[in-house]
C-alpha positions as CSV (number, residue, x, y, z in Angstrom):
1,M,0.1,0.0,-0.1
2,A,1.4,3.4,-1.1
3,P,2.4,5.8,1.8
4,R,-0.2,8.2,3.3
5,A,0.4,11.8,2.5
6,R,1.4,14.5,5.1
7,A,-2.0,15.5,6.8
8,Y,-3.3,18.9,5.8
9,W,-4.8,19.2,9.0
10,Q,-5.1,17.5,12.5
11,G,-7.6,17.9,15.0
12,Y,-11.0,16.0,16.5
13,L,-14.4,15.3,15.1
14,R,-16.8,16.2,17.5
15,L,-20.3,14.9,18.0
16,S,-21.5,16.4,21.1
17,L,-19.4,15.2,23.8
18,V,-17.8,12.8,21.5
19,S,-14.3,13.8,20.5
20,I,-12.5,11.7,18.1
21,G,-9.0,12.4,16.8
22,V,-8.8,12.8,12.8
23,E,-6.5,13.9,10.0
24,L,-7.4,15.9,7.0
25,Y,-6.1,14.8,3.7
26,A,-6.5,16.7,0.2
27,A,-8.6,14.7,-2.0
28,T,-7.7,16.2,-5.2
29,A,-4.0,16.2,-6.9
30,S,-3.3,20.0,-8.9
31,A,-0.2,18.4,-9.5
32,Q,-1.5,15.9,-12.5
33,T,-2.1,19.1,-14.6
34,M,0.5,20.4,-17.2
35,A,1.9,23.8,-16.4
36,L,3.2,25.9,-19.1
37,H,5.7,28.6,-18.6
38,Q,6.6,31.8,-20.2
39,I,9.8,31.8,-22.0
40,H,11.9,34.5,-23.5
41,K,12.4,33.2,-26.9
42,P,15.9,34.8,-28.1
43,T,17.2,33.0,-25.3
44,G,15.2,30.3,-24.0
45,K,15.3,31.2,-20.4
46,R,12.2,31.6,-18.2
47,V,10.8,34.9,-17.7
48,R,10.5,36.2,-14.2
49,Y,8.8,38.6,-12.4
50,E,10.0,41.3,-9.9
51,K,7.4,43.6,-7.5
52,V,8.2,47.0,-8.3
53,V,6.6,50.2,-7.5
54,P,5.7,52.8,-10.2
55,G,8.6,55.8,-10.0
56,V,10.2,53.7,-7.5
57,G,11.6,50.1,-9.3
58,P,12.0,46.8,-7.5
59,I,11.4,46.5,-3.7
60,D,12.3,44.4,-1.0
61,S,9.7,42.1,0.1
62,A,10.1,43.4,3.7
63,D,8.7,46.8,2.7
64,I,5.4,45.0,2.0
65,V,2.3,45.7,3.8
66,K,-1.3,44.5,3.2
67,G,-3.7,47.2,2.4
68,F,-7.4,47.7,1.8
69,E,-8.6,49.4,-1.3
70,I,-11.2,52.3,-0.5
71,G,-10.8,54.7,-3.9
72,D,-8.6,55.0,-6.8
73,D,-5.4,54.6,-5.7
74,S,-6.1,54.9,-1.9
75,Y,-5.5,52.5,1.0
76,V,-6.2,51.7,4.2
77,V,-2.8,49.9,4.9
78,L,-3.2,47.0,7.8
79,E,0.2,46.1,9.5
80,P,1.0,42.5,10.1
81,D,0.6,42.8,14.0
82,E,-2.8,44.3,13.4
83,L,-3.7,41.5,11.3
84,D,-2.5,38.9,14.0
85,E,-4.9,40.3,16.4
86,I,-7.9,39.6,14.5
87,K,-6.3,36.2,13.3
88,L,-8.8,33.3,13.9
89,D,-7.2,30.5,15.9
90,S,-6.6,27.4,14.3
91,G,-9.3,25.7,15.5
92,K,-8.9,21.8,16.5
93,A,-11.9,20.8,16.2
94,I,-14.8,20.0,13.6
95,E,-18.0,20.5,15.5
96,L,-21.0,18.7,13.5
97,V,-24.1,20.9,14.6
98,Q,-26.6,20.2,12.1
99,F,-27.6,17.1,9.9
100,V,-29.0,17.3,6.7
101,G,-30.1,15.2,3.3
102,R,-27.7,15.8,0.6
103,D,-30.2,16.9,-1.8
104,E,-31.3,19.7,0.7
105,I,-28.1,21.6,-0.3
106,D,-27.5,23.6,-3.4
107,P,-24.6,21.7,-5.4
108,R,-23.4,25.4,-6.0
109,Y,-22.3,25.8,-2.4
110,F,-19.8,22.5,-2.2
111,D,-16.3,23.5,-3.0
112,K,-13.4,21.3,-2.5
113,P,-13.3,17.7,-0.9
114,Y,-10.9,16.5,1.6
115,Y,-10.4,13.0,3.2
116,L,-11.1,12.2,7.2
117,A,-9.1,9.6,8.8
118,P,-8.8,8.5,12.0
119,E,-5.8,9.6,14.1
120,G,-4.3,6.2,15.4
121,D,-6.2,3.1,16.5
122,V,-7.4,4.4,19.5
123,S,-9.6,6.7,17.1
124,T,-10.8,3.8,15.1
125,E,-13.8,3.0,17.1
126,G,-15.6,6.2,17.5
127,Y,-14.7,7.2,14.0
128,V,-16.9,3.9,12.4
129,V,-19.6,4.7,15.0
130,I,-19.9,8.2,13.6
131,H,-19.9,7.0,10.0
132,E,-22.1,4.1,10.5
133,A,-24.7,6.4,12.3
134,L,-24.4,9.3,9.3
135,R,-24.9,5.9,6.8
136,R,-27.9,4.5,8.3
137,A,-29.6,7.8,8.9
138,N,-28.8,8.9,5.0
139,K,-27.7,12.2,6.4
140,I,-24.4,14.7,6.2
141,G,-23.1,16.2,9.2
142,V,-22.5,20.2,8.7
143,G,-20.1,22.1,10.9
144,R,-17.2,24.6,10.9
145,L,-13.4,24.0,10.4
146,T,-10.9,26.5,11.2
147,M,-7.9,26.1,8.9
148,R,-4.9,28.3,8.2
149,G,-6.7,31.5,9.2
150,R,-9.8,31.0,7.7
151,E,-13.0,29.7,8.7
152,S,-15.5,27.1,6.2
153,I,-18.6,25.8,6.7
154,V,-18.0,21.8,6.2
155,A,-20.3,18.8,5.1
156,V,-19.4,15.6,6.4
157,T,-19.9,12.8,4.5
158,P,-19.7,8.7,4.6
159,L,-17.4,7.7,1.8
160,G,-16.7,4.1,1.5
161,N,-15.3,3.0,5.1
162,G,-14.8,6.2,5.8
163,L,-15.6,10.1,5.7
164,L,-15.4,12.8,3.1
165,V,-15.2,16.7,4.3
166,E,-16.4,18.6,1.9
167,T,-15.8,22.7,2.3
168,L,-18.9,24.8,1.5
169,R,-19.1,28.3,0.3
170,Y,-20.8,31.1,1.7
171,A,-24.2,32.3,0.6
172,N,-22.8,35.8,0.0
173,E,-19.9,33.9,-2.4
174,L,-22.6,32.6,-4.9
175,R,-24.0,34.8,-7.7
176,G,-27.8,34.9,-8.1
177,Y,-28.9,32.6,-11.3
178,E,-32.1,34.7,-12.4
179,P,-30.2,37.6,-14.4
180,Y,-28.6,35.2,-16.5
181,F,-32.0,33.0,-16.9
182,A,-34.3,36.3,-17.3
183,E,-34.5,36.3,-21.1
184,I,-35.4,32.8,-21.5
185,G,-39.2,33.3,-20.5
186,E,-41.9,31.2,-20.4
187,A,-42.1,29.9,-23.7
188,E,-44.1,26.9,-24.5
189,S,-41.9,23.9,-26.1
190,D,-43.0,21.6,-28.8
191,S,-44.0,18.2,-27.3
192,E,-42.9,16.0,-29.6
193,M,-39.5,17.7,-29.3
194,I,-39.8,17.1,-25.6
195,A,-40.8,13.3,-26.3
196,L,-37.7,13.2,-28.7
197,A,-35.3,14.9,-26.2
198,T,-36.6,12.4,-23.5
199,E,-35.9,9.4,-25.1
200,L,-32.2,10.3,-26.3
201,I,-31.8,11.0,-22.5
202,E,-32.9,7.7,-21.9
203,R,-31.2,5.7,-24.5
204,K,-27.9,7.7,-22.9
205,T,-28.8,7.0,-19.0
206,A,-26.0,5.1,-17.8
207,P,-23.8,4.4,-14.4
208,F,-21.6,7.5,-14.2
209,D,-17.7,6.5,-14.7
210,P,-15.4,9.3,-14.2
211,K,-12.6,7.2,-15.8
212,A,-14.7,7.0,-19.5
213,F,-14.0,10.8,-19.5
214,K,-10.6,11.8,-20.6
215,D,-8.8,15.4,-20.8
216,S,-8.2,15.5,-24.6
217,Y,-6.3,18.6,-24.4
218,A,-3.8,17.3,-21.7
219,E,-3.4,14.3,-23.7
220,A,-2.8,16.5,-26.9
221,L,-0.5,18.4,-24.7
222,R,1.4,16.3,-23.4
223,D,2.1,14.3,-27.2
224,L,2.6,17.5,-28.7
225,V,6.0,18.1,-26.0
226,E,7.2,14.2,-26.3
227,R,7.1,14.9,-30.2
228,K,8.9,18.3,-29.9
229,R,11.3,17.1,-27.5
230,E,12.3,14.0,-29.8
231,G,12.4,16.3,-32.8
232,H,9.5,15.1,-35.0
233,A,8.0,17.0,-37.3
234,I,4.6,18.8,-36.1
235,V,1.8,17.3,-38.1
236,T,-2.4,17.7,-38.1
237,T,-4.4,14.8,-38.7
238,G,-7.2,17.3,-40.0
239,E,-9.4,20.0,-38.7
240,E,-12.5,19.3,-36.6
241,E,-16.1,20.9,-37.7
242,R,-15.5,24.1,-35.9
243,R,-18.7,24.8,-33.8
244,G,-20.2,28.5,-34.2
245,P,-23.5,29.9,-33.7
246,G,-23.8,30.8,-37.6
247,K,-24.9,27.3,-38.5
248,V,-28.6,26.9,-38.5
249,I,-30.2,23.5,-38.1
250,D,-33.7,22.0,-37.8
251,L,-34.0,21.4,-34.3
252,I,-36.7,18.6,-34.7
253,E,-34.8,16.6,-37.6
254,A,-31.8,16.7,-35.6
255,L,-33.4,15.3,-32.5
256,K,-35.0,12.3,-34.9
257,R,-31.4,11.9,-36.1
258,S,-29.8,12.1,-32.6
259,V,-32.8,9.1,-31.3
260,G,-31.7,7.0,-34.6
261,E,-28.1,7.3,-34.2
262,S,-28.1,6.6,-30.3
263,A,-28.2,2.8,-29.5
264,P,-29.4,2.1,-26.1
265,P,-27.2,1.6,-22.8
266,P,-26.9,-2.5,-21.9
267,A,-30.1,-3.3,-19.9
268,R,-29.6,-3.5,-16.3
269,G,-32.0,-5.6,-14.0
270,K,-34.8,-7.1,-16.3
271,A,-34.6,-7.1,-20.0
272,R,-35.5,-4.2,-21.8
273,A,-38.9,-4.0,-23.5
274,A,-39.0,-5.1,-27.0
275,A,-38.0,-2.4,-29.8
276,A,-41.1,-0.5,-30.8
277,P,-42.6,-1.5,-34.4
278,A,-41.4,-0.3,-37.4
279,A,-43.1,3.0,-38.8
280,K,-45.4,2.4,-41.3
281,P,-44.2,3.2,-44.8
282,T,-45.7,6.3,-46.4
283,K,-48.1,6.5,-49.5
284,K,-45.5,7.8,-51.3
285,A,-43.3,5.1,-50.7
286,S,-45.8,2.4,-51.0
287,A,-46.8,3.9,-54.6
288,T,-43.1,3.6,-55.4
289,R,-42.6,0.0,-54.1
290,T,-46.0,-0.9,-56.3
291,S,-44.6,0.6,-59.4
292,E,-41.4,-1.6,-59.1
293,S,-43.3,-4.6,-58.8
294,K,-45.2,-3.7,-61.7
295,T,-42.3,-3.0,-64.0
296,G,-40.5,-6.2,-62.8
297,A,-43.4,-8.4,-63.3
298,A,-43.7,-7.1,-67.0
299,K,-40.2,-7.8,-67.5
300,K,-40.4,-11.5,-66.4
301,R,-43.5,-11.8,-68.9
302,A,-41.6,-10.3,-71.8
Protein backbone atom coordinates (compact mmCIF):
# COMPACT_ATOMS: atom_id res chain seq x y z
CA MET A 1 0.00 0.00 0.00
CA ALA A 2 1.30 3.46 -0.95
CA PRO A 3 2.42 5.63 1.98
CA ARG A 4 -0.10 8.17 3.19
CA ALA A 5 0.51 11.81 2.28
CA ARG A 6 1.21 14.38 4.96
CA ALA A 7 -1.91 15.44 6.86
CA TYR A 8 -3.27 18.83 5.82
CA TRP A 9 -4.83 19.37 9.26
CA GLN A 10 -5.04 17.46 12.54
CA GLY A 11 -7.65 17.81 15.24
CA TYR A 12 -10.92 16.33 16.48
CA LEU A 13 -14.28 15.36 15.04
CA ARG A 14 -16.78 16.31 17.72
CA LEU A 15 -20.38 15.12 18.09
CA SER A 16 -21.86 16.57 21.27
CA LEU A 17 -19.61 15.24 24.07
CA VAL A 18 -17.82 12.70 21.83
CA SER A 19 -14.43 13.79 20.44
CA ILE A 20 -12.40 11.64 18.06
CA GLY A 21 -8.87 12.33 16.86
CA VAL A 22 -8.82 12.80 13.08
CA GLU A 23 -6.53 13.85 10.25
CA LEU A 24 -7.49 15.73 7.10
CA TYR A 25 -5.95 14.94 3.71
CA ALA A 26 -6.38 16.64 0.34
CA ALA A 27 -8.63 14.55 -1.91
CA THR A 28 -7.52 16.19 -5.17
CA ALA A 29 -4.14 16.40 -6.88
CA SER A 30 -3.60 19.63 -8.81
CA ALA A 31 -0.10 18.44 -9.76
CA GLN A 32 -1.68 16.27 -12.48
CA THR A 33 -2.19 19.31 -14.72
CA MET A 34 0.54 20.36 -17.16
CA ALA A 35 1.79 23.87 -16.44
CA LEU A 36 3.06 26.06 -19.28
CA HIS A 37 5.58 28.80 -18.46
CA GLN A 38 6.41 32.02 -20.29
CA ILE A 39 9.80 31.74 -22.03
CA HIS A 40 12.01 34.47 -23.52
CA LYS A 41 12.27 33.06 -27.06
CA PRO A 42 15.69 34.56 -28.06
CA THR A 43 17.45 33.08 -24.99
CA GLY A 44 15.15 30.20 -24.05
CA LYS A 45 15.12 31.38 -20.42
CA ARG A 46 12.05 31.54 -18.23
CA VAL A 47 10.47 34.96 -17.69
CA ARG A 48 10.59 36.08 -14.05
CA TYR A 49 8.60 38.84 -12.40
CA GLU A 50 9.84 41.44 -9.95
CA LYS A 51 7.77 43.38 -7.46
CA VAL A 52 8.02 47.03 -8.46
CA VAL A 53 6.46 50.33 -7.45
CA PRO A 54 5.77 52.93 -10.17
CA GLY A 55 8.37 55.68 -9.93
CA VAL A 56 10.43 53.67 -7.43
CA GLY A 57 11.39 50.45 -9.20
CA PRO A 58 12.10 47.01 -7.67
CA ILE A 59 11.49 46.79 -3.92
CA ASP A 60 12.31 44.36 -1.08
CA SER A 61 9.65 41.95 0.19
CA ALA A 62 10.32 43.23 3.72
CA ASP A 63 8.89 46.62 2.73
CA ILE A 64 5.55 45.19 1.60
CA VAL A 65 2.44 45.44 3.78
CA LYS A 66 -1.19 44.66 3.03
CA GLY A 67 -3.88 47.23 2.37
CA PHE A 68 -7.58 47.53 1.56
CA GLU A 69 -8.53 49.72 -1.39
CA ILE A 70 -11.06 52.43 -0.54
CA GLY A 71 -10.80 54.43 -3.74
CA ASP A 72 -8.66 55.09 -6.80
CA ASP A 73 -5.08 54.64 -5.56
CA SER A 74 -6.23 55.09 -1.96
CA TYR A 75 -5.69 52.34 0.60
CA VAL A 76 -6.06 51.63 4.29
CA VAL A 77 -2.70 50.11 5.23
CA LEU A 78 -2.85 47.19 7.67
CA GLU A 79 0.24 46.23 9.66
CA PRO A 80 1.10 42.52 10.28
CA ASP A 81 0.51 42.77 14.04
CA GLU A 82 -2.92 44.33 13.43
CA LEU A 83 -3.90 41.40 11.22
CA ASP A 84 -2.55 38.96 13.81
CA GLU A 85 -4.93 40.41 16.41
CA ILE A 86 -8.01 39.48 14.40
CA LYS A 87 -6.67 36.22 13.00
CA LEU A 88 -8.82 33.25 13.93
CA ASP A 89 -7.20 30.63 16.08
CA SER A 90 -6.58 27.46 14.10
CA GLY A 91 -9.39 25.53 15.70
CA LYS A 92 -8.69 21.96 16.57
CA ALA A 93 -12.17 20.55 16.10
CA ILE A 94 -14.83 19.95 13.46
CA GLU A 95 -18.00 20.17 15.53
CA LEU A 96 -21.07 18.66 13.88
CA VAL A 97 -23.93 21.01 14.74
CA GLN A 98 -26.60 20.01 12.21
CA PHE A 99 -27.59 17.07 10.01
CA VAL A 100 -29.29 17.33 6.62
CA GLY A 101 -29.97 15.30 3.50
CA ARG A 102 -27.44 15.85 0.74
CA ASP A 103 -30.14 16.96 -1.67
CA GLU A 104 -31.02 19.76 0.74
CA ILE A 105 -27.75 21.57 -0.05
CA ASP A 106 -27.57 23.42 -3.35
CA PRO A 107 -24.67 21.82 -5.33
CA ARG A 108 -23.25 25.29 -6.01
CA TYR A 109 -22.20 25.50 -2.36
CA PHE A 110 -19.82 22.52 -2.49
CA ASP A 111 -16.23 23.72 -2.89
CA LYS A 112 -13.28 21.41 -2.15
CA PRO A 113 -13.14 17.78 -0.93
CA TYR A 114 -10.87 16.28 1.72
CA TYR A 115 -10.49 12.80 3.23
CA LEU A 116 -11.02 12.58 6.99
CA ALA A 117 -9.22 9.62 8.57
CA PRO A 118 -8.97 8.47 12.20
CA GLU A 119 -5.80 9.42 14.02
CA GLY A 120 -4.45 6.08 15.19
CA ASP A 121 -6.15 2.92 16.41
CA VAL A 122 -7.54 4.54 19.55
CA SER A 123 -9.81 6.77 17.44
CA THR A 124 -11.01 4.10 15.04
CA GLU A 125 -13.92 2.75 17.10
CA GLY A 126 -15.61 6.13 17.60
CA TYR A 127 -14.89 7.06 13.98
CA VAL A 128 -16.63 3.91 12.73
CA VAL A 129 -19.63 4.59 14.98
CA ILE A 130 -20.15 8.10 13.54
CA HIS A 131 -19.61 6.83 9.99
CA GLU A 132 -22.17 4.05 10.38
CA ALA A 133 -24.70 6.32 12.10
CA LEU A 134 -24.49 8.84 9.23
CA ARG A 135 -24.80 6.06 6.67
CA ARG A 136 -27.87 4.50 8.28
CA ALA A 137 -29.57 7.87 8.72
CA ASN A 138 -28.65 8.79 5.12
CA LYS A 139 -27.55 12.20 6.38
CA ILE A 140 -24.53 14.43 6.20
CA GLY A 141 -23.16 16.40 9.12
CA VAL A 142 -22.67 20.16 8.86
CA GLY A 143 -20.14 22.00 11.00
CA ARG A 144 -17.33 24.56 11.00
CA LEU A 145 -13.61 24.18 10.49
CA THR A 146 -10.95 26.84 11.07
CA MET A 147 -7.88 26.12 8.99
CA ARG A 148 -4.96 28.42 8.17
CA GLY A 149 -6.74 31.48 9.49
CA ARG A 150 -9.95 30.92 7.51
CA GLU A 151 -13.20 29.62 8.90
CA SER A 152 -15.20 27.38 6.58
CA ILE A 153 -18.53 25.61 6.70
CA VAL A 154 -17.99 21.90 6.10
CA ALA A 155 -20.13 18.92 5.20
CA VAL A 156 -19.11 15.48 6.50
CA THR A 157 -20.33 12.58 4.36
CA PRO A 158 -19.78 8.79 4.50
CA LEU A 159 -17.53 7.61 1.65
CA GLY A 160 -16.72 3.93 1.43
CA ASN A 161 -15.45 2.94 4.87
CA GLY A 162 -14.41 6.49 5.69
CA LEU A 163 -15.61 10.08 5.79
CA LEU A 164 -15.41 12.84 3.22
CA VAL A 165 -15.18 16.49 4.29
CA GLU A 166 -16.24 19.11 1.76
CA THR A 167 -15.81 22.82 2.38
CA LEU A 168 -18.90 24.87 1.53
CA ARG A 169 -19.13 28.36 0.11
CA TYR A 170 -20.90 31.09 2.08
CA ALA A 171 -24.18 32.47 0.73
CA ASN A 172 -22.61 35.82 -0.21
CA GLU A 173 -20.05 34.03 -2.41
CA LEU A 174 -22.71 32.90 -4.89
CA ARG A 175 -24.16 35.05 -7.64
CA GLY A 176 -27.89 34.89 -8.19
CA TYR A 177 -28.85 32.98 -11.32
CA GLU A 178 -31.99 34.97 -12.19
CA PRO A 179 -30.29 37.67 -14.33
CA TYR A 180 -28.67 34.99 -16.52
CA PHE A 181 -31.96 33.18 -17.21
CA ALA A 182 -34.30 36.19 -17.35
CA GLU A 183 -34.50 36.27 -21.16
CA ILE A 184 -35.49 32.61 -21.43
CA GLY A 185 -39.08 33.44 -20.53
CA GLU A 186 -41.87 30.90 -20.25
CA ALA A 187 -42.29 29.97 -23.91
CA GLU A 188 -44.02 26.64 -24.47
CA SER A 189 -41.92 23.93 -26.11
CA ASP A 190 -43.10 21.60 -28.83
CA SER A 191 -44.38 18.36 -27.26
CA GLU A 192 -42.88 16.18 -30.02
CA MET A 193 -39.44 17.72 -29.54
CA ILE A 194 -39.66 17.21 -25.77
CA ALA A 195 -40.62 13.56 -26.32
CA LEU A 196 -37.65 13.06 -28.68
CA ALA A 197 -35.25 14.75 -26.25
CA THR A 198 -36.62 12.59 -23.41
CA GLU A 199 -36.09 9.44 -25.48
CA LEU A 200 -32.53 10.53 -26.26
CA ILE A 201 -31.86 11.07 -22.54
CA GLU A 202 -33.26 7.62 -21.71
CA ARG A 203 -31.07 5.95 -24.33
CA LYS A 204 -27.94 7.68 -23.04
CA THR A 205 -28.68 7.03 -19.36
CA ALA A 206 -25.99 4.86 -17.74
CA PRO A 207 -24.05 4.67 -14.45
CA PHE A 208 -21.53 7.49 -14.14
CA ASP A 209 -17.96 6.34 -14.80
CA PRO A 210 -15.46 9.22 -14.42
CA LYS A 211 -12.71 7.08 -16.00
CA ALA A 212 -14.63 7.17 -19.28
CA PHE A 213 -13.94 10.90 -19.56
CA LYS A 214 -10.47 12.03 -20.58
CA ASP A 215 -8.85 15.44 -20.71
CA SER A 216 -8.31 15.52 -24.48
CA TYR A 217 -6.39 18.80 -24.40
CA ALA A 218 -3.96 17.58 -21.73
CA GLU A 219 -3.32 14.37 -23.69
CA ALA A 220 -2.74 16.32 -26.91
CA LEU A 221 -0.43 18.71 -25.05
CA ARG A 222 1.66 15.84 -23.64
CA ASP A 223 1.88 14.28 -27.09
CA LEU A 224 2.95 17.60 -28.60
CA VAL A 225 5.65 18.09 -25.95
CA GLU A 226 7.01 14.55 -26.45
CA ARG A 227 7.14 14.92 -30.23
CA LYS A 228 8.93 18.25 -29.90
CA ARG A 229 11.42 16.70 -27.46
CA GLU A 230 12.13 13.87 -29.90
CA GLY A 231 12.60 16.29 -32.79
CA HIS A 232 9.65 15.05 -34.83
CA ALA A 233 7.85 17.30 -37.26
CA ILE A 234 4.54 18.59 -36.00
CA VAL A 235 1.73 17.42 -38.26
CA THR A 236 -2.03 17.79 -38.09
CA THR A 237 -4.40 14.92 -38.71
CA GLY A 238 -7.29 17.04 -39.93
CA GLU A 239 -9.38 19.94 -38.81
CA GLU A 240 -12.51 19.25 -36.83
CA GLU A 241 -15.71 20.99 -37.72
CA ARG A 242 -15.76 24.32 -35.93
CA ARG A 243 -18.79 25.04 -33.83
CA GLY A 244 -20.33 28.43 -34.13
CA PRO A 245 -23.60 30.30 -33.88
CA GLY A 246 -23.80 30.77 -37.63
CA LYS A 247 -24.84 27.20 -38.46
CA VAL A 248 -28.63 26.93 -38.62
CA ILE A 249 -30.13 23.49 -37.96
CA ASP A 250 -33.63 22.10 -37.89
CA LEU A 251 -34.05 21.22 -34.21
CA ILE A 252 -36.67 18.52 -34.63
CA GLU A 253 -34.72 16.84 -37.46
CA ALA A 254 -31.54 16.93 -35.37
CA LEU A 255 -33.40 15.30 -32.47
CA LYS A 256 -34.83 12.59 -34.72
CA ARG A 257 -31.39 11.83 -36.17
CA SER A 258 -29.83 11.80 -32.69
CA VAL A 259 -32.42 9.33 -31.41
CA GLY A 260 -31.96 7.15 -34.49
CA GLU A 261 -28.15 7.10 -34.20
CA SER A 262 -28.07 6.61 -30.42
CA ALA A 263 -27.92 2.98 -29.32
CA PRO A 264 -29.57 2.29 -25.96
CA PRO A 265 -27.21 1.37 -23.08
CA PRO A 266 -26.98 -2.28 -21.94
CA ALA A 267 -30.05 -3.37 -20.03
CA ARG A 268 -29.77 -3.33 -16.26
CA GLY A 269 -31.77 -5.78 -14.17
CA LYS A 270 -34.72 -7.03 -16.17
CA ALA A 271 -34.49 -7.12 -19.95
CA ARG A 272 -35.66 -4.01 -21.76
CA ALA A 273 -39.01 -4.04 -23.47
CA ALA A 274 -39.12 -5.21 -27.07
CA ALA A 275 -38.22 -2.62 -29.67
CA ALA A 276 -41.03 -0.48 -31.00
CA PRO A 277 -42.59 -1.68 -34.30
CA ALA A 278 -41.20 -0.21 -37.46
CA ALA A 279 -42.86 2.94 -38.75
CA LYS A 280 -45.55 2.49 -41.39
CA PRO A 281 -44.40 3.37 -44.91
CA THR A 282 -45.63 6.61 -46.39
CA LYS A 283 -48.08 6.65 -49.30
CA LYS A 284 -45.31 7.85 -51.61
CA ALA A 285 -43.00 4.98 -50.59
CA SER A 286 -45.84 2.43 -51.00
CA ALA A 287 -46.65 3.76 -54.46
CA THR A 288 -42.99 3.55 -55.47
CA ARG A 289 -42.72 -0.09 -54.35
CA THR A 290 -46.00 -0.98 -56.17
CA SER A 291 -44.69 0.61 -59.37
CA GLU A 292 -41.39 -1.28 -59.07
CA SER A 293 -43.30 -4.58 -58.57
CA LYS A 294 -45.39 -4.01 -61.71
CA THR A 295 -42.29 -3.15 -63.77
CA GLY A 296 -40.53 -6.31 -62.58
CA ALA A 297 -43.54 -8.46 -63.41
CA ALA A 298 -43.76 -6.93 -66.90
CA LYS A 299 -40.08 -7.72 -67.53
CA LYS A 300 -40.60 -11.36 -66.54
CA ARG A 301 -43.58 -11.76 -68.96
CA ALA A 302 -41.48 -10.23 -71.74
